[in-house]
N, C-alpha and C positions, 0 to 999 in steps of 0.2 A: 709365566713370568710374574713372580710374586715379589713385591718390594720387601716384605718381611723376611723372606728367605735370603734375599740379597744382603739386607742389613745384617742378618744373623751371620752370614758368611764373613762379612767384614769384621764383625765383633769377634768372631772366632779367630780370624787372622791376627787381630791385635792381641788377643790373649796368648796366642802361640808365639808372637814376637816377645812378649813379656816373659813367657816361660823360657824361651831361648836365652834371654838375658840372664836369668837365674842359673840356668845350666852352664852358661859360659863362666859365670862367677865360680861355679863348682868344678870347673875344668872338665866337664862332661861334654866334650866337643862333638862326639858322634850324635848324642841325643839333641844337642843344640842344632846341629845341621838338619836333623829330621824336622824339628819344630819350625825352623826357618823355611825349609822347603814347603811344608804344609801351609804356612802363613801365605806364601806366594801362590800356592796351588788354590787355596780358598779364594784369594783375590781374583785369580783367573777364572775360577768357576762362577764367581759373582758377575763378572762382565759377560761371560758366555750366556748366562741366564737372561741377560737383557735382550738377547737375540733368540731365546728359546732353545739354545744349544746345550746339550748335556752329553756326557761321555761316561762309559762304564770303566774306563781305564785311565790311569795317570798319563800315559803317553798320548792318549786321545785328547785329554784336556790341554796338554802342552802343545800338541799339534794344532788343535782348533784355535787356541789363543793366537798362535802365529798366523794361521790362515785368515781368520776373521777380524783380527784387531791390529796385527803388525803389518801384514802385507797390504792392508787397506789404508795404512797411514794413521790409524786412530791412536796407536801407541808406537813409540820409537823401537827400533830393532833391538837395542840393547836390553830392553825388558824381557824379550823372548829369550835372548842369550842368557840372561841372569836366571830365568826360570829353568832353562835346561841345565845350567851349571848347578843350581840348587838341587835339582833332581839327581844329578850325578853324585853330588856330595852326600846326599841322603843315602843313595845306594851304597857308597863307600862306607859311610858311618854305620849303616845297618848290617852290612854283610861281610865286611872285612874283619877278620879275627884280631889282627893287631891294630893298635891305634895308628891312624894315618893322618887324620886331620889335626891341624895345629890351632892354637889360639888365634894366630894371624888369619888363618883361613876363615874362622868363624867371625872374627871382628869384621872382615871384609864382607862376608855373606850377610851379616846383620845389617850393615849399612845398605846393602842392595835390597834386602827384604823391606827395610823401612821405606826406602824410596819407591819400591814397587807398590807397597801398600798406599803410600801417599798419592802416587799417580793414579792408581785404581780409584781411590776415593774421590779425587778431584774429577776424574772422568764421570763417575757415577753421579756426583753432585751437579756437574754441568749438564748432564743428560736427564736430570730431575728424577733419578731413581732412588734417592735417599730422602726425599721429602714425603712425609706421610699425609 
């Protein structure tokens, strides 16, 4: 459980949100969905590290976040739902040949990713994982 690694994951999540904003401006909705999912994924990985939990798969990280942080009441249920939704939209964006995601989809996902990141950071600050 390395504080530097947790901080680096949060910084990476923030960079990915900024990248998604640029991709949204460029109307590249599929790539923006991917960046927003990864921003949330890195936030989930950061909080999982506080308990020494890692996973070799995306589904494992999503499931572990739900099990160890949502079902225990540390985070609200909607954050887990948003993470699953972001995973699904990333899958659609990455693997569908025709454009399916819309600007409205990405605007909504962007707001959810920002809130997810904010809630993760607040939790980590409260639990003293971000102080060096």
